[in-house]
Each structure stands twice: as C-alpha cells, then as structure tokens.
All heavy atoms as a GROMACS GRO file, in nm:
protein
  570
    1MET      N    1   9.548  11.216   9.876
    1MET     CA    2   9.606  11.102   9.930
    1MET      C    3   9.583  10.978   9.849
    1MET      O    4   9.660  10.882   9.836
    1MET     CB    5   9.579  11.085  10.079
    1MET     CG    6   9.648  10.967  10.148
    1MET     SD    7   9.828  11.000  10.170
    1MET     CE    8   9.874  10.862  10.263
    2GLY      N    9   9.456  10.979   9.795
    2GLY     CA   10   9.406  10.848   9.724
    2GLY      C   11   9.484  10.822   9.599
    2GLY      O   12   9.514  10.703   9.574
    3ILE      N   13   9.527  10.927   9.516
    3ILE     CA   14   9.602  10.894   9.406
    3ILE      C   15   9.751  10.849   9.436
    3ILE      O   16   9.800  10.753   9.382
    3ILE     CB   17   9.613  11.033   9.330
    3ILE    CG1   18   9.487  11.090   9.291
    3ILE    CG2   19   9.708  11.016   9.199
    3ILE    CD1   20   9.431  11.076   9.152
    4LEU      N   21   9.809  10.912   9.550
    4LEU     CA   22   9.930  10.859   9.584
    4LEU      C   23   9.916  10.721   9.638
    4LEU      O   24  10.015  10.636   9.608
    4LEU     CB   25   9.987  10.951   9.709
    4LEU     CG   26  10.126  10.914   9.761
    4LEU    CD1   27  10.230  10.917   9.639
    4LEU    CD2   28  10.159  11.013   9.893
    5TRP      N   29   9.834  10.681   9.709
    5TRP     CA   30   9.813  10.542   9.756
    5TRP      C   31   9.789  10.446   9.639
    5TRP      O   32   9.849  10.337   9.639
    5TRP     CB   33   9.686  10.540   9.845
    5TRP     CG   34   9.670  10.395   9.917
    5TRP    CD1   35   9.570  10.308   9.880
    5TRP    CD2   36   9.755  10.331  10.003
    5TRP    NE1   37   9.587  10.192   9.953
    5TRP    CE2   38   9.708  10.211  10.034
    5TRP    CE3   39   9.872  10.365  10.059
    5TRP    CZ2   40   9.759  10.106  10.123
    5TRP    CZ3   41   9.936  10.290  10.152
    5TRP    CH2   42   9.881  10.160  10.178
    6MET      N   43   9.715  10.497   9.533
    6MET     CA   44   9.692  10.406   9.409
    6MET      C   45   9.823  10.381   9.346
    6MET      O   46   9.848  10.269   9.285
    6MET     CB   47   9.600  10.473   9.328
    6MET     CG   48   9.564  10.394   9.198
    6MET     SD   49   9.446  10.464   9.080
    6MET     CE   50   9.312  10.500   9.180
    7ILE      N   51   9.917  10.491   9.344
    7ILE     CA   52  10.046  10.477   9.265
    7ILE      C   53  10.130  10.375   9.353
    7ILE      O   54  10.201  10.292   9.294
    7ILE     CB   55  10.109  10.610   9.254
    7ILE    CG1   56  10.040  10.700   9.150
    7ILE    CG2   57  10.254  10.600   9.208
    7ILE    CD1   58  10.068  10.838   9.139
    8ILE      N   59  10.133  10.380   9.480
    8ILE     CA   60  10.213  10.296   9.561
    8ILE      C   61  10.174  10.145   9.549
    8ILE      O   62  10.238  10.057   9.530
    8ILE     CB   63  10.209  10.339   9.711
    8ILE    CG1   64  10.281  10.472   9.723
    8ILE    CG2   65  10.276  10.236   9.794
    8ILE    CD1   66  10.263  10.541   9.857
    9ILE      N   67  10.027  10.137   9.557
    9ILE     CA   68   9.987   9.995   9.530
    9ILE      C   69  10.011   9.948   9.406
    9ILE      O   70  10.046   9.836   9.378
    9ILE     CB   71   9.836   9.989   9.582
    9ILE    CG1   72   9.806  10.024   9.719
    9ILE    CG2   73   9.767   9.862   9.530
    9ILE    CD1   74   9.870   9.910   9.815
   10GLY      N   75   9.991  10.041   9.293
   10GLY     CA   76  10.014  10.000   9.167
   10GLY      C   77  10.166   9.956   9.140
   10GLY      O   78  10.192   9.867   9.052
   11LEU      N   79  10.256  10.032   9.198
   11LEU     CA   80  10.394   9.991   9.184
   11LEU      C   81  10.423   9.856   9.246
   11LEU      O   82  10.492   9.772   9.188
   11LEU     CB   83  10.478  10.101   9.257
   11LEU     CG   84  10.629  10.064   9.276
   11LEU    CD1   85  10.700  10.060   9.130
   11LEU    CD2   86  10.703  10.170   9.352
   12ILE      N   87  10.370   9.828   9.360
   12ILE     CA   88  10.391   9.701   9.423
   12ILE      C   89  10.315   9.600   9.346
   12ILE      O   90  10.371   9.489   9.320
   12ILE     CB   91  10.322   9.702   9.576
   12ILE    CG1   92  10.414   9.803   9.655
   12ILE    CG2   93  10.335   9.557   9.634
   12ILE    CD1   94  10.358   9.832   9.791
   13ALA      N   95  10.202   9.616   9.298
   13ALA     CA   96  10.114   9.513   9.212
   13ALA      C   97  10.191   9.498   9.085
   13ALA      O   98  10.212   9.383   9.049
   13ALA     CB   99   9.980   9.557   9.196
   14GLY      N  100  10.245   9.597   9.018
   14GLY     CA  101  10.315   9.569   8.899
   14GLY      C  102  10.454   9.495   8.916
   14GLY      O  103  10.481   9.400   8.831
   15ALA      N  104  10.517   9.524   9.025
   15ALA     CA  105  10.638   9.452   9.050
   15ALA      C  106  10.614   9.304   9.090
   15ALA      O  107  10.679   9.209   9.040
   15ALA     CB  108  10.719   9.513   9.176
   16ILE      N  109  10.511   9.281   9.161
   16ILE     CA  110  10.467   9.135   9.197
   16ILE      C  111  10.430   9.064   9.072
   16ILE      O  112  10.464   8.939   9.050
   16ILE     CB  113  10.364   9.134   9.294
   16ILE    CG1  114  10.417   9.188   9.441
   16ILE    CG2  115  10.302   8.990   9.315
   16ILE    CD1  116  10.309   9.200   9.553
   17ALA      N  117  10.353   9.131   8.984
   17ALA     CA  118  10.307   9.066   8.844
   17ALA      C  119  10.436   9.038   8.770
   17ALA      O  120  10.432   8.927   8.709
   17ALA     CB  121  10.215   9.161   8.772
   18LYS      N  122  10.533   9.117   8.770
   18LYS     CA  123  10.662   9.087   8.684
   18LYS      C  124  10.736   8.971   8.746
   18LYS      O  125  10.798   8.902   8.683
   18LYS     CB  126  10.744   9.206   8.666
   18LYS     CG  127  10.688   9.305   8.566
   18LYS     CD  128  10.803   9.384   8.511
   18LYS     CE  129  10.740   9.463   8.395
   18LYS     NZ  130  10.843   9.517   8.315
   19LEU      N  131  10.723   8.956   8.879
   19LEU     CA  132  10.800   8.856   8.946
   19LEU      C  133  10.718   8.723   8.933
   19LEU      O  134  10.775   8.613   8.901
   19LEU     CB  135  10.805   8.866   9.103
   19LEU     CG  136  10.895   8.984   9.148
   19LEU    CD1  137  10.885   9.000   9.300
   19LEU    CD2  138  11.041   8.936   9.122
   20ILE      N  139  10.590   8.724   8.916
   20ILE     CA  140  10.511   8.612   8.889
   20ILE      C  141  10.529   8.558   8.738
   20ILE      O  142  10.547   8.446   8.710
   20ILE     CB  143  10.358   8.626   8.929
   20ILE    CG1  144  10.341   8.634   9.072
   20ILE    CG2  145  10.276   8.505   8.874
   20ILE    CD1  146  10.202   8.685   9.123
   21MET      N  147  10.534   8.658   8.654
   21MET     CA  148  10.542   8.632   8.508
   21MET      C  149  10.678   8.695   8.466
   21MET      O  150  10.686   8.797   8.404
   21MET     CB  151  10.438   8.706   8.432
   21MET     CG  152  10.310   8.643   8.441
   21MET     SD  153  10.177   8.731   8.346
   21MET     CE  154  10.222   8.700   8.186
   22PRO      N  155  10.793   8.613   8.485
   22PRO     CA  156  10.922   8.664   8.448
   22PRO      C  157  10.937   8.667   8.301
   22PRO      O  158  10.878   8.596   8.232
   22PRO     CB  159  11.032   8.571   8.524
   22PRO     CG  160  10.947   8.444   8.542
   22PRO     CD  161  10.804   8.490   8.552
   23GLY      N  162  11.036   8.743   8.248
   23GLY     CA  163  11.058   8.750   8.109
   23GLY      C  164  11.107   8.884   8.075
   23GLY      O  165  11.102   8.974   8.156
   24ARG      N  166  11.146   8.891   7.944
   24ARG     CA  167  11.187   9.007   7.889
   24ARG      C  168  11.077   9.109   7.848
   24ARG      O  169  11.003   9.060   7.756
   24ARG     CB  170  11.296   8.993   7.789
   24ARG     CG  171  11.422   8.920   7.836
   24ARG     CD  172  11.524   8.921   7.731
   24ARG     NE  173  11.579   9.050   7.705
   24ARG     CZ  174  11.652   9.084   7.608
   24ARG    NH1  175  11.667   9.003   7.513
   24ARG    NH2  176  11.699   9.210   7.589
   25ASP      N  177  11.066   9.226   7.908
   25ASP     CA  178  10.962   9.319   7.872
   25ASP      C  179  11.036   9.439   7.824
   25ASP      O  180  11.130   9.487   7.884
   25ASP     CB  181  10.872   9.348   7.974
   25ASP     CG  182  10.786   9.234   8.010
   25ASP    OD1  183  10.747   9.163   7.924
   25ASP    OD2  184  10.756   9.204   8.144
   26PRO      N  185  10.983   9.517   7.719
   26PRO     CA  186  11.058   9.634   7.674
   26PRO      C  187  11.028   9.750   7.763
   26PRO      O  188  11.072   9.854   7.734
   26PRO     CB  189  10.991   9.649   7.529
   26PRO     CG  190  10.863   9.582   7.525
   26PRO     CD  191  10.880   9.468   7.631
   27GLY      N  192  10.937   9.741   7.868
   27GLY     CA  193  10.899   9.844   7.955
   27GLY      C  194  10.989   9.837   8.082
   27GLY      O  195  11.042   9.735   8.117
   28GLY      N  196  11.025   9.956   8.128
   28GLY     CA  197  11.089   9.969   8.265
   28GLY      C  198  10.995  10.005   8.374
   28GLY      O  199  10.885   9.954   8.384
   29ILE      N  200  11.043  10.083   8.468
   29ILE     CA  201  10.973  10.092   8.596
   29ILE      C  202  10.843  10.172   8.561
   29ILE      O  203  10.735  10.158   8.621
   29ILE     CB  204  11.053  10.168   8.690
   29ILE    CG1  205  10.989  10.173   8.832
   29ILE    CG2  206  11.093  10.313   8.656
   29ILE    CD1  207  10.990  10.046   8.897
   30ILE      N  208  10.850  10.276   8.470
   30ILE     CA  209  10.730  10.344   8.435
   30ILE      C  210  10.607  10.266   8.375
   30ILE      O  211  10.491  10.261   8.424
   30ILE     CB  212  10.758  10.459   8.336
   30ILE    CG1  213  10.869  10.547   8.383
   30ILE    CG2  214  10.627  10.534   8.284
   30ILE    CD1  215  10.824  10.632   8.506
   31VAL      N  216  10.641  10.169   8.298
   31VAL     CA  217  10.544  10.070   8.245
   31VAL      C  218  10.496   9.981   8.353
   31VAL      O  219  10.382   9.958   8.369
   31VAL     CB  220  10.610   9.980   8.125
   31VAL    CG1  221  10.509   9.879   8.081
   31VAL    CG2  222  10.632  10.082   8.008
   32THR      N  223  10.590   9.938   8.442
   32THR     CA  224  10.550   9.858   8.568
   32THR      C  225  10.449   9.928   8.646
   32THR      O  226  10.340   9.882   8.691
   32THR     CB  227  10.671   9.822   8.647
   32THR    OG1  228  10.762   9.743   8.558
   32THR    CG2  229  10.625   9.728   8.760
   33ILE      N  230  10.469  10.067   8.673
   33ILE     CA  231  10.377  10.145   8.754
   33ILE      C  232  10.246  10.148   8.679
   33ILE      O  233  10.132  10.138   8.753
   33ILE     CB  234  10.444  10.282   8.776
   33ILE    CG1  235  10.555  10.265   8.878
   33ILE    CG2  236  10.334  10.379   8.846
   33ILE    CD1  237  10.631  10.400   8.897
   34LEU      N  238  10.248  10.192   8.544
   34LEU     CA  239  10.130  10.196   8.476
   34LEU      C  240  10.039  10.070   8.466
   34LEU      O  241   9.920  10.073   8.482
   34LEU     CB  242  10.150  10.251   8.334
   34LEU     CG  243  10.209  10.401   8.319
   34LEU    CD1  244  10.248  10.433   8.187
   34LEU    CD2  245  10.122  10.499   8.391
   35LEU      N  246  10.109   9.962   8.456
   35LEU     CA  247  10.045   9.832   8.454
   35LEU      C  248   9.986   9.805   8.579
   35LEU      O  249   9.868   9.746   8.591
   35LEU     CB  250  10.127   9.718   8.409
   35LEU     CG  251  10.170   9.700   8.262
   35LEU    CD1  252  10.287   9.609   8.245
   35LEU    CD2  253  10.052   9.678   8.189
   36GLY      N  254  10.056   9.828   8.688
   36GLY     CA  255   9.994   9.812   8.830
   36GLY      C  256   9.878   9.898   8.856
   36GLY      O  257   9.780   9.853   8.918
   37ILE      N  258   9.889  10.031   8.820
   37ILE     CA  259   9.779  10.121   8.841
   37ILE      C  260   9.653  10.079   8.767
   37ILE      O  261   9.546  10.074   8.822
   37ILE     CB  262   9.815  10.272   8.815
   37ILE    CG1  263   9.920  10.312   8.896
   37ILE    CG2  264   9.689  10.357   8.808
   37ILE    CD1  265   9.984  10.449   8.864
   38ALA      N  266   9.676  10.056   8.637
   38ALA     CA  267   9.559  10.012   8.556
   38ALA      C  268   9.517   9.862   8.610
   38ALA      O  269   9.394   9.848   8.606
   38ALA     CB  270   9.614   9.989   8.405
   39GLY      N  271   9.598   9.791   8.638
   39GLY     CA  272   9.564   9.660   8.719
   39GLY      C  273   9.476   9.671   8.829
   39GLY      O  274   9.387   9.600   8.866
   40SER      N  275   9.512   9.786   8.918
   40SER     CA  276   9.429   9.813   9.027
   40SER      C  277   9.288   9.845   8.985
   40SER      O  278   9.190   9.803   9.055
   40SER     CB  279   9.488   9.930   9.109
   40SER     OG  280   9.606   9.896   9.174
   41LEU      N  281   9.274   9.917   8.888
   41LEU     CA  282   9.145   9.945   8.835
   41LEU      C  283   9.067   9.835   8.780
   41LEU      O  284   8.945   9.818   8.816
   41LEU     CB  285   9.161  10.057   8.726
   41LEU     CG  286   9.216  10.184   8.765
   41LEU    CD1  287   9.231  10.284   8.638
   41LEU    CD2  288   9.115  10.258   8.872
   42ILE      N  289   9.138   9.749   8.706
   42ILE     CA  290   9.072   9.631   8.650
   42ILE      C  291   9.035   9.533   8.766
   42ILE      O  292   8.932   9.476   8.772
   42ILE     CB  293   9.160   9.561   8.560
   42ILE    CG1  294   9.168   9.635   8.431
   42ILE    CG2  295   9.112   9.409   8.533
   42ILE    CD1  296   9.259   9.594   8.323
   43GLY      N  297   9.124   9.524   8.865
   43GLY     CA  298   9.103   9.446   8.982
   43GLY      C  299   8.975   9.500   9.062
   43GLY      O  300   8.891   9.411   9.106
   44GLY      N  301   8.967   9.626   9.064
   44GLY     CA  302   8.848   9.678   9.126
   44GLY      C  303   8.720   9.644   9.067
   44GLY      O  304   8.607   9.622   9.116
   45PHE      N  305   8.733   9.653   8.928
   45PHE     CA  306   8.607   9.625   8.846
   45PHE      C  307   8.574   9.464   8.855
   45PHE      O  308   8.453   9.442   8.874
   45PHE     CB  309   8.645   9.663   8.700
   45PHE     CG  310   8.516   9.626   8.602
   45PHE    CD1  311   8.412   9.700   8.612
   45PHE    CD2  312   8.521   9.517   8.518
   45PHE    CE1  313   8.304   9.674   8.523
   45PHE    CE2  314   8.433   9.486   8.425
   45PHE     CZ  315   8.313   9.563   8.436
   46LEU      N  316   8.671   9.390   8.855
   46LEU     CA  317   8.642   9.242   8.854
   46LEU      C  318   8.596   9.189   8.991
   46LEU      O  319   8.513   9.112   9.008
   46LEU     CB  320   8.774   9.179   8.817
   46LEU     CG  321   8.826   9.176   8.668
   46LEU    CD1  322   8.939   9.105   8.646
   46LEU    CD2  323   8.716   9.117   8.580
   47PHE      N  324   8.648   9.247   9.100
   47PHE     CA  325   8.617   9.203   9.227
   47PHE      C  326   8.531   9.290   9.308
   47PHE      O  327   8.506   9.288   9.430
   47PHE     CB  328   8.749   9.181   9.315
   47PHE     CG  329   8.849   9.082   9.249
   47PHE    CD1  330   8.959   9.119   9.193
   47PHE    CD2  331   8.807   8.940   9.254
   47PHE    CE1  332   9.046   9.016   9.139
   47PHE    CE2  333   8.893   8.846   9.200
   47PHE     CZ  334   9.011   8.892   9.140
   48GLY      N  335   8.462   9.391   9.237
   48GLY     CA  336   8.349   9.462   9.293
   48GLY      C  337   8.405   9.572   9.386
   48GLY      O  338   8.324   9.616   9.483
   49GLY      N  339   8.516   9.622   9.371
   49GLY     CA  340   8.567   9.731   9.460
   49GLY      C  341   8.524   9.872   9.409
   49GLY      O  342   8.603   9.951   9.367
   50SER      N  343   8.394   9.904   9.413
   50SER     CA  344   8.342  10.016   9.358
   50SER      C  345   8.386  10.144   9.429
   50SER      O  346   8.386  10.253   9.362
   50SER     CB  347   8.194  10.024   9.345
   50SER     OG  348   8.132   9.999   9.473
   51ASP      N  349   8.420  10.140   9.558
   51ASP     CA  350   8.471  10.244   9.630
   51ASP      C  351   8.622  10.276   9.613
   51ASP      O  352   8.667  10.368   9.676
   51ASP     CB  353   8.429  10.232   9.774
   51ASP     CG  354   8.496  10.115   9.834
   51ASP    OD1  355   8.554  10.031   9.762
   51ASP    OD2  356   8.485  10.104   9.967
   52GLY      N  357   8.678  10.207   9.518
   52GLY     CA  358   8.812  10.237   9.509
   52GLY      C  359   8.913  10.163   9.593
   52GLY      O  360   9.038  10.181   9.582
   53ARG      N  361   8.862  10.092   9.691
   53ARG     CA  362   8.951  10.030   9.778
   53ARG      C  363   8.970   9.870   9.740
   53ARG      O  364   8.900   9.790   9.783
   53ARG     CB  365   8.893  10.034   9.922
   53ARG     CG  366   8.896  10.175   9.966
   53ARG     CD  367   8.839  10.180  10.109
   53ARG     NE  368   8.849  10.314  10.161
   53ARG     CZ  369   8.763  10.367  10.245
   53ARG    NH1  370   8.664  10.275  10.298
   53ARG    NH2  371   8.764  10.486  10.284
   54VAL      N  372   9.048   9.845   9.660
   54VAL     CA  373   9.074   9.703   9.602
   54VAL      C  374   9.209   9.663   9.682
   54VAL      O  375   9.307   9.741   9.701
   54VAL     CB  376   9.102   9.711   9.460
   54VAL    CG1  377   9.140   9.573   9.408
   54VAL    CG2  378   8.994   9.770   9.392
   55GLY      N  379   9.213   9.541   9.716
   55GLY     CA  380   9.324   9.477   9.776
   55GLY      C  381   9.432   9.457   9.690
   55GLY      O  382   9.424   9.467   9.571
   56LEU      N  383   9.550   9.425   9.750
   56LEU     CA  384   9.661   9.404   9.664
   56LEU      C  385   9.654   9.282   9.574
   56LEU      O  386   9.703   9.285   9.463
   56LEU     CB  387   9.779   9.381   9.768
   56LEU     CG  388   9.918   9.362   9.702
   56LEU    CD1  389   9.950   9.495   9.616
   56LEU    CD2  390  10.028   9.348   9.804
   57ILE      N  391   9.581   9.180   9.625
   57ILE     CA  392   9.553   9.047   9.542
   57ILE      C  393   9.486   9.089   9.421
   57ILE      O  394   9.516   9.061   9.307
   57ILE     CB  395   9.489   8.942   9.620
   57ILE    CG1  396   9.578   8.903   9.738
   57ILE    CG2  397   9.445   8.834   9.535
   57ILE    CD1  398   9.518   8.804   9.829
   58GLY      N  399   9.375   9.165   9.426
   58GLY     CA  400   9.299   9.206   9.313
   58GLY      C  401   9.374   9.289   9.221
   58GLY      O  402   9.372   9.278   9.094
   59SER      N  403   9.463   9.371   9.273
   59SER     CA  404   9.547   9.460   9.192
   59SER      C  405   9.648   9.379   9.113
   59SER      O  406   9.678   9.403   8.990
   59SER     CB  407   9.622   9.568   9.275
   59SER     OG  408   9.527   9.654   9.347
   60VAL      N  409   9.699   9.275   9.186
   60VAL     CA  410   9.803   9.191   9.121
   60VAL      C  411   9.738   9.107   9.003
   60VAL      O  412   9.793   9.085   8.899
   60VAL     CB  413   9.877   9.101   9.218
   60VAL    CG1  414   9.970   8.993   9.146
   60VAL    CG2  415   9.961   9.184   9.319
   61VAL      N  416   9.617   9.052   9.032
   61VAL     CA  417   9.536   8.982   8.927
   61VAL      C  418   9.517   9.070   8.804
   61VAL      O  419   9.546   9.041   8.698
   61VAL     CB  420   9.415   8.926   8.987
   61VAL    CG1  421   9.330   8.868   8.872
   61VAL    CG2  422   9.442   8.819   9.084
   62GLY      N  423   9.481   9.201   8.829
   62GLY     CA  424   9.458   9.286   8.718
   62GLY      C  425   9.577   9.320   8.651
   62GLY      O  426   9.583   9.324   8.522
   63ALA      N  427   9.693   9.334   8.715
   63ALA     CA  428   9.820   9.359   8.654
   63ALA      C  429   9.866   9.249   8.579
   63ALA      O  430   9.928   9.262   8.471
   63ALA     CB  431   9.922   9.405   8.752
   64LEU      N  432   9.846   9.124   8.627
   64LEU     CA  433   9.881   9.010   8.543
   64LEU      C  434   9.797   8.997   8.414
   64LEU      O  435   9.865   8.954   8.323
   64LEU     CB  436   9.849   8.875   8.621
   64LEU     CG  437   9.963   8.857   8.740
   64LEU    CD1  438   9.905   8.732   8.830
   64LEU    CD2  439  10.094   8.822   8.689
   65ILE      N  440   9.680   9.033   8.425
   65ILE     CA  441   9.592   9.028   8.304
   65ILE      C  442   9.657   9.137   8.203
   65ILE      O  443   9.674   9.096   8.087
   65ILE     CB  444   9.450   9.063   8.334
   65ILE    CG1  445   9.380   8.943   8.406
   65ILE    CG2  446   9.366   9.090   8.212
   65ILE    CD1  447   9.256   8.976   8.468
   66LEU      N  448   9.683   9.249   8.253
   66LEU     CA  449   9.736   9.344   8.149
   66LEU      C  450   9.879   9.320   8.107
   66LEU      O  451   9.908   9.343   7.996
   66LEU     CB  452   9.741   9.482   8.236
   66LEU     CG  453   9.604   9.557   8.245
   66LEU    CD1  454   9.625   9.696   8.318
   66LEU    CD2  455   9.539   9.573   8.106
   67LEU      N  456   9.963   9.269   8.188
   67LEU     CA  457  10.101   9.215   8.144
   67LEU      C  458  10.097   9.116   8.044
   67LEU      O  459  10.166   9.111   7.946
   67LEU     CB  460  10.175   9.173   8.267
   67LEU     CG  461  10.317   9.134   8.250
   67LEU    CD1  462  10.396   9.259   8.199
   67LEU    CD2  463  10.388   9.093   8.370
   68GLY      N  464  10.000   9.022   8.057
   68GLY     CA  465   9.987   8.912   7.957
   68GLY      C  466   9.933   8.976   7.828
   68GLY      O  467   9.987   8.941   7.731
   69LEU      N  468   9.847   9.067   7.836
   69LEU     CA  469   9.794   9.131   7.704
   69LEU      C  470   9.910   9.220   7.649
   69LEU      O  471   9.922   9.218   7.524
   69LEU     CB  472   9.677   9.211   7.735
   69LEU     CG  473   9.544   9.153   7.770
   69LEU    CD1  474   9.435   9.240   7.818
   69LEU    CD2  475   9.506   9.060   7.650
   70TYR      N  476   9.975   9.291   7.729
   70TYR     CA  477  10.090   9.372   7.682
   70TYR      C  478  10.193   9.293   7.610
   70TYR      O  479  10.243   9.331   7.503
   70TYR     CB  480  10.156   9.450   7.797
   70TYR     CG  481  10.278   9.522   7.776
   70TYR    CD1  482  10.258   9.647   7.712
   70TYR    CD2  483  10.394   9.489   7.813
   70TYR    CE1  484  10.364   9.730   7.688
   70TYR    CE2  485  10.503   9.565   7.788
   70TYR     CZ  486  10.478   9.692   7.714
   70TYR     OH  487  10.596   9.767   7.698
   71ARG      N  488  10.222   9.170   7.662
   71ARG     CA  489  10.324   9.082   7.598
   71ARG      C  490  10.274   9.031   7.464
   71ARG      O  491  10.342   9.009   7.364
   71ARG     CB  492  10.356   8.968   7.686
   71ARG     CG  493  10.450   9.013   7.800
   71ARG     CD  494  10.490   8.901   7.884
   71ARG     NE  495  10.581   8.938   7.993
   71ARG     CZ  496  10.631   8.864   8.091
   71ARG    NH1  497  10.595   8.730   8.086
   71ARG    NH2  498  10.716   8.908   8.177
   72LEU      N  499  10.139   8.992   7.453
   72LEU     CA  500  10.085   8.954   7.332
   72LEU      C  501  10.090   9.056   7.225
   72LEU      O  502  10.132   9.033   7.113
   72LEU     CB  503   9.942   8.918   7.352
   72LEU     CG  504   9.902   8.777   7.419
   72LEU    CD1  505   9.764   8.761   7.444
   72LEU    CD2  506   9.954   8.662   7.336
   73ILE      N  507  10.061   9.183   7.257
   73ILE     CA  508  10.045   9.292   7.168
   73ILE      C  509  10.196   9.322   7.119
   73ILE      O  510  10.230   9.339   7.012
   73ILE     CB  511   9.983   9.412   7.226
   73ILE    CG1  512   9.833   9.390   7.241
   73ILE    CG2  513  10.012   9.537   7.140
   73ILE    CD1  514   9.761   9.490   7.321
   74ILE      N  515  10.288   9.337   7.217
   74ILE     CA  516  10.418   9.370   7.184
   74ILE      C  517  10.493   9.256   7.108
   74ILE      O  518  10.573   9.277   7.027
   74ILE     CB  519  10.497   9.405   7.313
   74ILE    CG1  520  10.452   9.540   7.378
   74ILE    CG2  521  10.653   9.423   7.282
   74ILE    CD1  522  10.453   9.656   7.296
   75GLY      N  523  10.467   9.136   7.145
   75GLY     CA  524  10.511   9.011   7.078
   75GLY      C  525  10.478   9.010   6.928
   75GLY      O  526  10.547   8.972   6.849
   76ARG      N  527  10.358   9.044   6.902
   76ARG     CA  528  10.306   9.039   6.775
   76ARG      C  529  10.379   9.151   6.677
   76ARG      O  530  10.412   9.136   6.569
   76ARG     CB  531  10.153   9.066   6.763
   76ARG     CG  532  10.076   8.947   6.807
   76ARG     CD  533   9.929   8.962   6.795
   76ARG     NE  534   9.861   8.844   6.832
   76ARG     CZ  535   9.736   8.847   6.850
   76ARG    NH1  536   9.666   8.946   6.828
   76ARG    NH2  537   9.664   8.726   6.898
   77ARG      N  538  10.393   9.268   6.738
   77ARG     CA  539  10.470   9.382   6.683
   77ARG      C  540  10.606   9.339   6.644
   77ARG      O  541  10.675   9.378   6.532
   77ARG     CB  542  10.467   9.508   6.758
   77ARG     CG  543  10.340   9.582   6.763
   77ARG     CD  544  10.359   9.700   6.833
   77ARG     NE  545  10.222   9.774   6.854
   77ARG     CZ  546  10.204   9.869   6.932
   77ARG    NH1  547  10.290   9.931   6.982
   77ARG    NH2  548  10.067   9.920   6.930
   78ALA      N  549  10.672   9.269   6.740
   78ALA     CA  550  10.814   9.236   6.716
   78ALA      C  551  10.829   9.133   6.609
   78ALA      O  552  10.937   9.126   6.541
   78ALA     CB  553  10.867   9.174   6.841
   79HIS      N  554  10.722   9.044   6.581
   79HIS     CA  555  10.736   8.948   6.483
   79HIS      C  556  10.688   8.983   6.337
   79HIS      O  557  10.712   8.916   6.247
   79HIS     CB  558  10.658   8.817   6.524
   79HIS     CG  559  10.708   8.753   6.642
   79HIS    ND1  560  10.830   8.682   6.651
   79HIS    CD2  561  10.658   8.733   6.768
   79HIS    CE1  562  10.857   8.636   6.766
   79HIS    NE2  563  10.763   8.668   6.848
   80VAL      N  564  10.633   9.109   6.334
   80VAL     CA  565  10.576   9.143   6.201
   80VAL      C  566  10.683   9.222   6.128
   80VAL      O  567  10.787   9.276   6.160
   80VAL     CB  568  10.448   9.239   6.239
   80VAL    CG1  569  10.409   9.295   6.093
   80VAL    CG2  570  10.353   9.154   6.288
   0.00000   0.00000   0.00000
C-alpha cells in the first residue's frame, strides 16, 4: 500500500507543481508522476520525513525543485 500511496501523492504533487510553474514541458503524465514521486522523496529528505510520511506540501516543494532543474537541463539541450 505504501508504493501505491506514494504514486498517488506523487501524481497530485506533480500536477500541483505544473500548475504553479506553467509552461511547455516535453514530458507528459508519466514525467509528471515521476517528478512528483521523486519530489516526495526530496521533500522527505528536506523536511525530515525519515519514516516516509511526507506531507503534500513537502512533496510539492520537492517536485517544484525537480521541475525547475528539469526545465534547465531540457532548455539547455534545446538551445545547443
């Protein structure tokens, strides 16, 4: 149940992050889910959720960080 819950929270966090940072991204729903799940892990690391129970806000903050980095990396590739 923990993995399924992480995917659900990751999907929500990734969608909220894309709403906060609108723009054209080359990724679809799969990239959104992956950014959200990874954002949950980063949020847990940043906000001390060592037991894996990170709130939605921490997950969104982590997803925003990853989305910003993703756009920087993809943006550089597009201009090269």
